SELODREN-557413 format. One record per residue (C-alpha): residue in one letter; residue number from 1; x, y, z. Coordinates in steps of 0.02 Angstrom, whole numbers. Layout:
BEGIN
(A NUM (X Y Z)),
...
REM end
This chain:
BEGIN
(M 1 (799 -2327 -841)),
(L 2 (926 -2291 -691)),
(T 3 (1071 -2212 -719)),
(R 4 (1223 -2305 -658)),
(S 5 (1240 -2181 -496)),
(Q 6 (1046 -2253 -449)),
(I 7 (1119 -2411 -463)),
(T 8 (1130 -2500 -293)),
(P 9 (1291 -2631 -290)),
(T 10 (1250 -2780 -226)),
(P 11 (1342 -2970 -213)),
(K 12 (1217 -3049 -331)),
(L 13 (1230 -2972 -506)),
(I 14 (1036 -2891 -535)),
(W 15 (1049 -2789 -708)),
(H 16 (962 -2656 -768)),
(A 17 (893 -2583 -919)),
(C 18 (1015 -2438 -985)),
(F 19 (1103 -2343 -1141)),
(D 20 (1009 -2409 -1312)),
(G 21 (970 -2610 -1269)),
(L 22 (1115 -2643 -1154)),
(E 23 (1105 -2679 -952)),
(C 24 (1223 -2617 -820)),
(A 25 (1243 -2690 -673)),
(R 26 (1380 -2635 -498)),
(L 27 (1432 -2808 -440)),
(E 28 (1485 -2773 -239)),
(V 29 (1680 -2875 -226)),
(P 30 (1797 -2881 -94)),
(L 31 (1931 -2727 -106)),
(D 32 (2052 -2837 -25)),
(Y 33 (2047 -3028 -80)),
(S 34 (2210 -3078 22)),
(S 35 (2108 -3034 171)),
(P 36 (1956 -3117 214)),
(S 37 (1901 -3033 351)),
(D 38 (1927 -2868 300)),
(P 39 (1743 -2797 267)),
(R 40 (1766 -2669 138)),
(R 41 (1690 -2667 -23)),
(A 42 (1762 -2633 -214)),
(A 43 (1595 -2592 -325)),
(I 44 (1640 -2673 -506)),
(A 45 (1533 -2557 -656)),
(L 46 (1479 -2679 -799)),
(T 47 (1375 -2652 -944)),
(K 48 (1309 -2792 -1058)),
(V 49 (1262 -2831 -1222)),
(P 50 (1145 -2976 -1198)),
(A 51 (1152 -3139 -1307)),
(S 52 (1007 -3180 -1428)),
(V 53 (955 -3320 -1330)),
(P 54 (901 -3313 -1157)),
(E 55 (1044 -3336 -1029)),
(T 56 (926 -3474 -937)),
(S 57 (945 -3588 -1101)),
(D 58 (1057 -3728 -1115)),
(V 59 (1138 -3658 -1285)),
(W 60 (1187 -3483 -1188)),
(S 61 (1385 -3486 -1214)),
(G 62 (1386 -3379 -1045)),
(P 63 (1469 -3194 -1022)),
(M 64 (1633 -3148 -1140)),
(L 65 (1708 -3019 -1054)),
(I 66 (1810 -2881 -1145)),
(N 67 (1958 -2736 -1087)),
(P 68 (2016 -2616 -1212)),
(G 69 (2188 -2593 -1140)),
(G 70 (2275 -2435 -1070)),
(P 71 (2282 -2483 -917)),
(G 72 (2140 -2346 -872)),
(G 73 (2036 -2383 -1028)),
(S 74 (1846 -2403 -978)),
(G 75 (1793 -2585 -1019)),
(V 76 (1592 -2480 -1007)),
(D 77 (1643 -2354 -1141)),
(F 78 (1699 -2530 -1239)),
(A 79 (1575 -2611 -1229)),
(I 80 (1458 -2485 -1260)),
(Q 81 (1551 -2414 -1427)),
(S 82 (1603 -2592 -1467)),
(G 83 (1519 -2734 -1393)),
(R 84 (1399 -2770 -1531)),
(M 85 (1532 -2794 -1653)),
(L 86 (1640 -2891 -1558)),
(Q 87 (1490 -3000 -1495)),
(R 88 (1469 -3028 -1700)),
(I 89 (1623 -3108 -1713)),
(V 90 (1626 -3193 -1546)),
(G 91 (1451 -3261 -1572)),
(T 92 (1292 -3198 -1520)),
(T 93 (1230 -3345 -1400)),
(H 94 (1382 -3239 -1290)),
(S 95 (1321 -3084 -1175)),
(V 96 (1468 -2973 -1201)),
(I 97 (1518 -2877 -1044)),
(G 98 (1626 -2723 -1026)),
(F 99 (1707 -2689 -854)),
(D 100 (1781 -2534 -773)),
(P 101 (1938 -2604 -687)),
(R 102 (2014 -2556 -498)),
(G 103 (1996 -2367 -502)),
(V 104 (1939 -2334 -685)),
(N 105 (1777 -2239 -739)),
(N 106 (1614 -2304 -639)),
(T 107 (1716 -2415 -533)),
(T 108 (1722 -2367 -355)),
(P 109 (1827 -2347 -252)),
(A 110 (1872 -2186 -379)),
(T 111 (2058 -2150 -413)),
(S 112 (2085 -1958 -405)),
(C 113 (2246 -1883 -340)),
(F 114 (2153 -1700 -340)),
(P 115 (2033 -1626 -244)),
(T 116 (1914 -1552 -375)),
(E 117 (1904 -1562 -538)),
(A 118 (1958 -1388 -557)),
(A 119 (2127 -1434 -488)),
(R 120 (2160 -1583 -605)),
(M 121 (2110 -1481 -772)),
(Q 122 (2219 -1340 -723)),
(W 123 (2338 -1464 -678)),
(S 124 (2320 -1543 -868)),
(L 125 (2330 -1371 -945)),
(R 126 (2518 -1350 -886)),
(T 127 (2571 -1488 -970)),
(G 128 (2663 -1369 -1093)),
(G 129 (2694 -1492 -1215)),
(R 130 (2671 -1677 -1268)),
(L 131 (2851 -1744 -1305)),
(M 132 (3026 -1757 -1208)),
(G 133 (3185 -1795 -1283)),
(G 134 (3194 -1642 -1394)),
(D 135 (3360 -1535 -1394)),
(D 136 (3276 -1446 -1276)),
(G 137 (3322 -1556 -1094)),
(Q 138 (3243 -1423 -991)),
(I 139 (3065 -1509 -1066)),
(V 140 (3130 -1680 -966)),
(A 141 (3177 -1608 -804)),
(I 142 (3014 -1519 -787)),
(E 143 (2941 -1669 -836)),
(Y 144 (3009 -1746 -713)),
(A 145 (2976 -1610 -563)),
(R 146 (2790 -1632 -611)),
(S 147 (2784 -1796 -626)),
(K 148 (2889 -1829 -436)),
(S 149 (2747 -1703 -381)),
(L 150 (2592 -1782 -437)),
(G 151 (2687 -1960 -370)),
(S 152 (2681 -1887 -205)),
(V 153 (2508 -1852 -196)),
(C 154 (2437 -2002 -273)),
(D 155 (2545 -2094 -150)),
(S 156 (2475 -2027 16)),
(S 157 (2277 -1999 -89)),
(G 158 (2216 -2177 -3)),
(T 159 (2077 -2161 -160)),
(G 160 (2059 -2343 -237)),
(G 161 (2206 -2335 -330)),
(D 162 (2274 -2420 -190)),
(F 163 (2187 -2591 -238)),
(A 164 (2210 -2563 -419)),
(G 165 (2341 -2707 -466)),
(T 166 (2320 -2817 -616)),
(P 167 (2314 -2973 -496)),
(N 168 (2139 -2902 -406)),
(V 169 (2069 -2860 -567)),
(A 170 (2070 -3044 -616)),
(R 171 (2028 -3118 -473)),
(D 172 (1871 -2978 -503)),
(M 173 (1858 -3061 -667)),
(L 174 (1830 -3210 -584)),
(S 175 (1693 -3147 -477)),
(I 176 (1615 -3080 -636)),
(V 177 (1614 -3254 -716)),
(E 178 (1513 -3338 -564)),
(A 179 (1415 -3210 -524)),
(S 180 (1362 -3224 -697)),
(W 181 (1317 -3415 -707)),
(R 182 (1236 -3412 -515)),
(S 183 (1138 -3250 -566)),
(V 184 (1035 -3392 -684)),
(G 185 (1041 -3537 -566)),
(K 186 (1194 -3630 -641)),
(D 187 (1322 -3701 -559)),
(A 188 (1468 -3588 -572)),
(S 189 (1596 -3678 -490)),
(K 190 (1623 -3786 -672)),
(R 191 (1634 -3637 -777)),
(G 192 (1797 -3511 -839)),
(L 193 (1832 -3365 -896)),
(R 194 (1787 -3321 -1085)),
(Y 195 (1873 -3154 -1128)),
(W 196 (1953 -3035 -1274)),
(G 197 (2087 -2928 -1194)),
(F 198 (2181 -2780 -1293)),
(S 199 (2350 -2698 -1266)),
(Y 200 (2342 -2701 -1086)),
(G 201 (2201 -2832 -1084)),
(S 202 (2333 -2940 -1146)),
(V 203 (2426 -2925 -981)),
(L 204 (2255 -2962 -880)),
(G 205 (2208 -3114 -998)),
(Q 206 (2401 -3188 -956)),
(T 207 (2377 -3134 -767)),
(F 208 (2232 -3217 -754)),
(A 209 (2283 -3374 -859)),
(S 210 (2430 -3389 -725)),
(M 211 (2318 -3370 -573)),
(F 212 (2181 -3477 -612)),
(P 213 (2223 -3592 -747)),
(S 214 (2109 -3719 -721)),
(R 215 (1959 -3576 -756)),
(V 216 (2027 -3529 -948)),
(E 217 (1882 -3571 -1075)),
(R 218 (1919 -3451 -1217)),
(V 219 (2052 -3326 -1187)),
(V 220 (2117 -3207 -1336)),
(V 221 (2262 -3086 -1283)),
(D 222 (2268 -2962 -1424)),
(G 223 (2413 -2844 -1421)),
(V 224 (2517 -2918 -1335)),
(V 225 (2609 -2857 -1201)),
(D 226 (2776 -2927 -1129)),
(V 227 (2728 -2972 -971)),
(D 228 (2887 -2995 -876)),
(D 229 (2945 -2821 -961)),
(Y 230 (2785 -2759 -903)),
(Y 231 (2770 -2822 -697)),
(A 232 (2968 -2748 -695)),
(G 233 (2908 -2566 -736)),
(G 234 (3033 -2572 -901)),
(W 235 (2900 -2542 -1028)),
(R 236 (3085 -2556 -1124)),
(K 237 (2978 -2693 -1253)),
(N 238 (2839 -2596 -1341)),
(L 239 (2950 -2478 -1466)),
(Q 240 (3042 -2612 -1593)),
(D 241 (2933 -2621 -1731)),
(A 242 (2903 -2423 -1704)),
(D 243 (3014 -2345 -1864)),
(Q 244 (2950 -2464 -1977)),
(V 245 (2752 -2414 -1953)),
(I 246 (2803 -2243 -1974)),
(A 247 (2900 -2294 -2151)),
(S 248 (2727 -2358 -2206)),
(F 249 (2635 -2197 -2174)),
(Y 250 (2755 -2115 -2307)),
(R 251 (2748 -2262 -2428)),
(Y 252 (2566 -2283 -2394)),
(C 253 (2555 -2093 -2444)),
(S 254 (2681 -2098 -2595)),
(L 255 (2565 -2224 -2658)),
(A 256 (2399 -2127 -2634)),
(N 257 (2385 -2067 -2807)),
(G 258 (2375 -1909 -2754)),
(T 259 (2231 -1928 -2623)),
(C 260 (2366 -1912 -2468)),
(A 261 (2380 -1705 -2412)),
(L 262 (2581 -1736 -2421)),
(S 263 (2585 -1830 -2578)),
(E 264 (2742 -1856 -2673)),
(P 265 (2799 -1968 -2786)),
(T 266 (2917 -2057 -2669)),
(A 267 (2907 -2106 -2481)),
(A 268 (3071 -2032 -2478)),
(G 269 (3010 -1880 -2506)),
(V 270 (2865 -1877 -2395)),
(E 271 (2979 -1903 -2261)),
(A 272 (3074 -1752 -2312)),
(R 273 (2933 -1643 -2334)),
(V 274 (2896 -1703 -2130)),
(A 275 (3069 -1669 -2089)),
(R 276 (3055 -1491 -2161)),
(L 277 (2902 -1461 -2068)),
(R 278 (2972 -1510 -1912)),
(E 279 (3119 -1394 -1928)),
(A 280 (3032 -1266 -1965)),
(M 281 (2918 -1283 -1818)),
(R 282 (3056 -1315 -1710)),
(R 283 (3111 -1130 -1772)),
(E 284 (2945 -1066 -1763)),
(P 285 (2777 -1131 -1679)),
(V 286 (2628 -1084 -1751)),
(P 287 (2476 -994 -1694)),
(V 288 (2295 -1033 -1679)),
(Y 289 (2161 -922 -1767)),
(G 290 (1982 -950 -1753)),
(D 291 (1884 -1068 -1631)),
(R 292 (2006 -1148 -1547)),
(A 293 (2128 -979 -1526)),
(P 294 (2213 -941 -1438)),
(D 295 (2333 -1122 -1436)),
(W 296 (2487 -1144 -1531)),
(A 297 (2560 -1313 -1623)),
(T 298 (2762 -1341 -1584)),
(E 299 (2863 -1471 -1663)),
(S 300 (2827 -1592 -1530)),
(D 301 (2660 -1586 -1599)),
(V 302 (2676 -1636 -1754)),
(L 303 (2790 -1799 -1687)),
(T 304 (2627 -1824 -1578)),
(V 305 (2504 -1825 -1720)),
(I 306 (2620 -1940 -1802)),
(F 307 (2617 -2060 -1654)),
(W 308 (2437 -2033 -1614)),
(S 309 (2405 -2103 -1789)),
(L 310 (2500 -2258 -1791)),
(Y 311 (2387 -2346 -1690)),
(N 312 (2267 -2334 -1813)),
(P 313 (2332 -2316 -1993)),
(L 314 (2203 -2365 -2076)),
(L 315 (2101 -2225 -2021)),
(R 316 (2206 -2115 -1957)),
(F 317 (2360 -2093 -2078)),
(P 318 (2237 -1981 -2202)),
(V 319 (2179 -1862 -2062)),
(A 320 (2374 -1854 -1993)),
(A 321 (2438 -1811 -2163)),
(E 322 (2281 -1692 -2175)),
(A 323 (2336 -1593 -2019)),
(L 324 (2519 -1593 -2046)),
(A 325 (2477 -1519 -2235)),
(A 326 (2377 -1393 -2148)),
(L 327 (2517 -1345 -2054)),
(E 328 (2624 -1330 -2186)),
(S 329 (2517 -1187 -2242)),
(G 330 (2508 -1108 -2073)),
(D 331 (2335 -1178 -2010)),
(A 332 (2368 -1260 -1838)),
(S 333 (2193 -1299 -1802)),
(Q 334 (2164 -1483 -1868)),
(A 335 (2332 -1517 -1769)),
(V 336 (2270 -1453 -1612)),
(A 337 (2091 -1533 -1643)),
(I 338 (2187 -1700 -1618)),
(L 339 (2297 -1682 -1472)),
(H 340 (2222 -1536 -1368)),
(F 341 (2096 -1521 -1242)),
(G 342 (1957 -1387 -1216)),
(F 343 (1945 -1321 -1041)),
(E 344 (1745 -1388 -980)),
(C 345 (1740 -1377 -798)),
(D 346 (1607 -1375 -661)),
(C 347 (1725 -1302 -538)),
(A 348 (1590 -1346 -395)),
(A 349 (1600 -1531 -435)),
(E 350 (1680 -1669 -354)),
(P 351 (1813 -1763 -486)),
(R 352 (1717 -1844 -620)),
(P 353 (1731 -2020 -650)),
(N 354 (1927 -2051 -707)),
(T 355 (1975 -2152 -868)),
(G 356 (2179 -2141 -910)),
(T 357 (2294 -2014 -834)),
(E 358 (2290 -2054 -627)),
(A 359 (2199 -2236 -668)),
(D 360 (2337 -2294 -786)),
(S 361 (2477 -2228 -667)),
(A 362 (2395 -2309 -523)),
(V 363 (2367 -2495 -611)),
(L 364 (2530 -2477 -707)),
(C 365 (2657 -2417 -556)),
(Q 366 (2584 -2544 -435)),
(D 367 (2603 -2666 -551)),
(G 368 (2796 -2626 -596)),
(G 369 (2837 -2588 -431)),
(G 370 (2867 -2384 -439)),
(Y 371 (2998 -2289 -495)),
(N 372 (3105 -2216 -392)),
(A 373 (3208 -2140 -524)),
(T 374 (3346 -1984 -519)),
(L 375 (3330 -1862 -657)),
(A 376 (3508 -1922 -730)),
(D 377 (3420 -2115 -706)),
(F 378 (3268 -2043 -826)),
(R 379 (3378 -1966 -963)),
(E 380 (3484 -2112 -999)),
(Y 381 (3314 -2200 -1002)),
(L 382 (3254 -2095 -1127)),
(R 383 (3404 -2100 -1219)),
(E 384 (3376 -2300 -1237)),
(L 385 (3205 -2272 -1287)),
(Q 386 (3230 -2142 -1419)),
(A 387 (3382 -2264 -1487)),
(Q 388 (3244 -2382 -1523)),
(S 389 (3120 -2238 -1603)),
(A 390 (3186 -2074 -1610)),
(L 391 (3006 -2003 -1665)),
(A 392 (2932 -2109 -1498)),
(G 393 (3043 -2132 -1396)),
(G 394 (3016 -1963 -1296)),
(C 395 (2824 -2002 -1315)),
(W 396 (2841 -2171 -1227)),
(A 397 (2954 -2134 -1084)),
(R 398 (2803 -2029 -1029)),
(I 399 (2735 -2220 -954)),
(Q 400 (2871 -2232 -829)),
(M 401 (2880 -2040 -798)),
(A 402 (2710 -2067 -713)),
(C 403 (2785 -2168 -610)),
(V 404 (2933 -2065 -536)),
(G 405 (2893 -2026 -337)),
(R 406 (2746 -2165 -321)),
(T 407 (2829 -2303 -191)),
(A 408 (2681 -2336 -100)),
(P 409 (2651 -2548 -101)),
(A 410 (2540 -2631 -198)),
(L 411 (2398 -2674 -92)),
(G 412 (2276 -2839 -110)),
(L 413 (2336 -2965 -225)),
(V 414 (2515 -2945 -281)),
(P 415 (2658 -3029 -401)),
(W 416 (2773 -3154 -356)),
(R 417 (2938 -3101 -353)),
(S 418 (3118 -3157 -343)),
(G 419 (3254 -3042 -429)),
(D 420 (3217 -2992 -604)),
(D 421 (3098 -3154 -617)),
(S 422 (2894 -3114 -587)),
(G 423 (2730 -3224 -588)),
(W 424 (2604 -3302 -474)),
(N 425 (2640 -3405 -302)),
(G 426 (2808 -3450 -348)),
(T 427 (2811 -3494 -527)),
(K 428 (2829 -3389 -690)),
(W 429 (2693 -3327 -783)),
(G 430 (2622 -3448 -883)),
(A 431 (2708 -3597 -795)),
(N 432 (2560 -3713 -764)),
(P 433 (2446 -3796 -931)),
(T 434 (2275 -3715 -956)),
(A 435 (2116 -3806 -966)),
(H 436 (2097 -3738 -1136)),
(P 437 (2237 -3660 -1248)),
(L 438 (2252 -3453 -1261)),
(L 439 (2242 -3372 -1425)),
(F 440 (2378 -3257 -1454)),
(V 441 (2333 -3104 -1602)),
(N 442 (2454 -2993 -1656)),
(T 443 (2464 -2868 -1803)),
(A 444 (2639 -2900 -1918)),
(L 445 (2698 -2719 -1867)),
(D 446 (2604 -2661 -1705)),
(P 447 (2698 -2495 -1645)),
(V 448 (2672 -2512 -1472)),
(T 449 (2651 -2707 -1427)),
(P 450 (2801 -2794 -1580)),
(L 451 (2755 -2962 -1649)),
(R 452 (2886 -3051 -1556)),
(N 453 (2806 -3008 -1379)),
(A 454 (2655 -3129 -1451)),
(R 455 (2786 -3263 -1514)),
(A 456 (2874 -3242 -1335)),
(M 457 (2729 -3252 -1225)),
(R 458 (2662 -3398 -1309)),
(K 459 (2801 -3512 -1292)),
(R 460 (2761 -3460 -1089)),
(F 461 (2597 -3557 -1107)),
(P 462 (2587 -3719 -1155)),
(A 463 (2465 -3780 -1310)),
(A 464 (2427 -3585 -1362)),
(G 465 (2390 -3538 -1528)),
(L 466 (2459 -3367 -1635)),
(L 467 (2354 -3289 -1746)),
(L 468 (2473 -3150 -1863)),
(Q 469 (2359 -3026 -1952)),
(R 470 (2461 -2955 -2093)),
(S 471 (2434 -2751 -2059)),
(E 472 (2505 -2599 -1973)),
(G 473 (2409 -2530 -1819)),
(H 474 (2392 -2564 -1628)),
(C 475 (2298 -2739 -1610)),
(S 476 (2197 -2809 -1756)),
(I 477 (2032 -2734 -1739)),
(S 478 (2136 -2590 -1824)),
(T 479 (2118 -2646 -1986)),
(P 480 (1963 -2750 -2044)),
(S 481 (1986 -2936 -2073)),
(A 482 (1869 -3061 -2129)),
(C 483 (1990 -3174 -2107)),
(A 484 (2061 -3136 -1929)),
(A 485 (1876 -3136 -1882)),
(S 486 (1833 -3291 -1933)),
(V 487 (1991 -3362 -1841)),
(I 488 (1948 -3299 -1693)),
(G 489 (1749 -3331 -1713)),
(S 490 (1799 -3517 -1721)),
(Y 491 (1908 -3510 -1565)),
(F 492 (1767 -3454 -1462)),
(E 493 (1657 -3599 -1533)),
(T 494 (1763 -3739 -1535)),
(G 495 (1920 -3671 -1418)),
(M 496 (2046 -3763 -1520)),
(V 497 (2182 -3666 -1613)),
(A 498 (2322 -3745 -1730)),
(A 499 (2478 -3799 -1699)),
(E 500 (2580 -3666 -1825)),
(E 501 (2531 -3476 -1828)),
(V 502 (2386 -3430 -1937)),
(E 503 (2417 -3270 -2049)),
(C 504 (2284 -3176 -2104)),
(E 505 (2286 -3028 -2246)),
(A 506 (2191 -2857 -2202)),
(D 507 (2055 -2810 -2320)),
(A 508 (2115 -2652 -2342)),
(R 509 (2254 -2521 -2328)),
(P 510 (2275 -2338 -2284)),
(W 511 (2190 -2222 -2416)),
(G 512 (2105 -2381 -2487)),
(A 513 (1968 -2387 -2362)),
(T 514 (1828 -2350 -2458)),
(A 515 (1760 -2541 -2495)),
(L 516 (1756 -2612 -2355)),
(H 517 (1646 -2724 -2265)),
(R 518 (1544 -2582 -2168)),
(E 519 (1532 -2650 -1999)),
(L 520 (1703 -2737 -2006)),
(L 521 (1763 -2548 -2038)),
(A 522 (1645 -2502 -1889)),
(L 523 (1725 -2587 -1777)),
(A 524 (1893 -2507 -1835)),
(R 525 (1831 -2334 -1826)),
(S 526 (1772 -2371 -1646)),
(W 527 (1931 -2411 -1567)),
(N 528 (1997 -2280 -1464)),
(P 529 (2144 -2338 -1363)),
(V 530 (2215 -2287 -1208)),
(V 531 (2382 -2223 -1231)),
(P 532 (2472 -2255 -1067)),
(G 533 (2579 -2143 -976)),
(G 534 (2445 -1982 -940)),
(W 535 (2369 -1968 -1127)),
(R 536 (2215 -2020 -1195)),
(D 537 (2167 -1982 -1363)),
REM end
């Protein structure tokens, strides 16, 4: 069994046994699709969950590509962790393929702004906190200076991030689809994309559908990002429902019959208890003792633990409550275990493959056109986000902050822009009818991709459907729903969507997950999304 570094990139797909019953490959594609004469190549890392039928069979449904979001999330890791479970939903006659987008993880050229792994880890350890926008304006100024410095280095690094923009990745997906069909001797020109993308993966799916509408077979976009806001670099249409998800933390805890570590008779009582903890830690941070010492936890960590939990309330709300209750007693170990990373580094080695951090900013800053703002501009932007969510605004502002100082233009395939409008080839996103309708999927209360985005983007794409899952959390797989799985599976089988919104109930709520169907709960446990802006949980 070959390791990934031993797999030679080839323009034809050649699969090798890897991991536990999976297959791996490295597909060679043009680095610059906009310049056919450019000899440079990228190597896209792929991992496949094989179908239950031979790929040469007439009943093979073809490849189904997946993307876990970010940007900066590794599709290879996602396939390893969740590929088999997703395959059971879409149908086992599909081969599920996870790929690392350009600049991410095992795909080359790699993205790195640091000469060594030691330099990267040293930089990470100097963060000094995770939240901006508190009473101390110096934190914002320090983060601004850090981002300006890092952005200037990344701009001049000349790494694989130069061609990491989403339209390039969308074209890579078409290359993967075509190479998959050619590898089994079938006509690739008559085949289209089958895809399930989450969070940022919804941007990738909408971008593909706009660039190649005739090549859409089945495209599910789950946890829907507003593409106009994304390509404008705004990140202003994400937190509209965050406070309602935070309120659900207090509500579910109060209804947990004493099993929540912060249990109080009412939601207001839980909220007041968290407020008292914040105030106490603002005055006096908590030192860490034992195996995780030396370290400490601050009020910023309290807020970040809560923000972390919003992505997957079913499984994380109980963990967050335990960590916050421990902080009340002076034990910070659980909080820092969630948020802080230990220093493990082979200081003589070259930088390791990158997921998150530089990789996500390389993509989102190119797509959004950079962010050459002054400190005063950024303070105003931060206030705008905090008006949307006082708790989450400081966390979310880090995304745009990551682009401060990054002004190098996107290379290769780039979006069309005209004033505030963007799209592809002179038309707005979704302007042209697709060969088959897209299926938009969203939870009722998503902390970072609100339902209103899915409804707005659905209108962009003619005949698209919308599945609304009545749960809290980021993307449908954050909470098991046999109903939602059935709707998505039927879509992959028939290609048809309902004319009206389809609603599905979740199968469990926080502090009530013990009776879940084992496979669906396992999928929720495997959901470990990348938080954009340089922090991976």
